[in-house]
C-alpha positions as CSV (number, residue, x, y, z in Angstrom):
1,M,68.5,-16.6,-44.2
2,V,68.4,-12.9,-43.5
3,F,66.2,-13.4,-40.4
4,I,68.6,-16.0,-39.0
5,L,71.6,-13.7,-39.5
6,T,69.6,-10.8,-37.9
7,A,68.6,-12.9,-35.0
8,L,72.2,-14.2,-34.5
9,G,73.5,-10.6,-34.6
10,T,70.9,-9.4,-32.1
11,L,71.7,-12.3,-29.8
12,T,75.4,-11.6,-30.1
13,L,74.9,-7.9,-29.2
14,V,72.7,-8.8,-26.2
15,F,75.3,-11.3,-25.0
16,I,78.2,-8.8,-25.3
17,T,76.1,-6.1,-23.6
18,V,75.2,-8.3,-20.7
19,K,78.6,-9.9,-20.3
20,F,80.9,-6.9,-20.7
21,Y,78.8,-3.9,-19.9
22,W,77.2,-5.2,-16.8
23,G,80.2,-7.3,-15.7
24,E,80.5,-10.8,-14.3
25,R,78.0,-10.2,-11.4
26,G,75.3,-8.7,-13.7
27,T,75.4,-5.3,-12.0
28,P,75.4,-2.0,-13.9
29,P,78.4,0.3,-13.6
30,L,78.6,2.5,-10.5
31,T,76.9,5.9,-10.5
32,G,78.8,9.2,-9.6
33,A,78.2,9.0,-5.8
34,E,79.0,5.3,-5.7
35,R,82.2,5.8,-7.8
36,K,83.3,8.6,-5.4
37,R,82.7,6.4,-2.4
38,Q,84.5,3.5,-4.0
39,R,87.5,5.7,-4.8
40,E,87.6,6.9,-1.2
41,V,87.7,3.3,0.0
42,E,90.5,2.5,-2.5
43,L,92.5,5.5,-1.3
44,R,92.1,4.5,2.3
45,L,93.3,1.0,1.5
46,R,96.2,2.4,-0.5
47,A,97.2,4.6,2.4
48,K,97.2,1.5,4.7
49,Q,99.4,-0.3,2.2
50,I,101.8,2.6,2.1
51,E,101.9,2.8,5.9
52,H,102.6,-1.0,6.1
53,T,105.4,-0.6,3.5
54,K,107.0,2.1,5.6
55,Q,106.8,0.0,8.7
56,H,108.1,-3.1,6.9
57,P,110.6,-2.1,4.3
58,W,111.8,-4.4,1.6
59,K,114.9,-6.5,2.3
60,T,117.2,-7.0,-0.6
61,R,119.7,-9.7,-1.3
62,S,123.4,-9.2,-1.1
63,S,125.2,-8.6,-4.4
64,N,127.6,-11.4,-3.5
65,F,126.3,-14.5,-5.3
66,W,127.4,-16.9,-2.5
67,D,125.8,-14.8,0.3
68,N,122.1,-15.8,0.4
69,Q,121.1,-13.7,3.4
70,K,118.7,-10.8,3.1
71,N,120.1,-7.4,4.0
72,S,118.0,-4.6,5.5
73,S,117.0,-2.0,2.9
74,K,118.1,0.8,5.4
75,K,121.8,0.9,5.1
């Protein structure tokens, strides 16, 4: 009985380690240099998003319930 519970606990720990530590793709977490490169890529993408948002501002709806047209956000 003790051996079965020990084996079950060990298999559970191995499963959790593989599934959650290494992620869905089975790769270990990024190292320091890889994390830095990944962060730079994310910052570049975020800068592109911000630039796109500046060029294409949100358009809001009129406060009038019956007016369903979008207004420019630059009033």
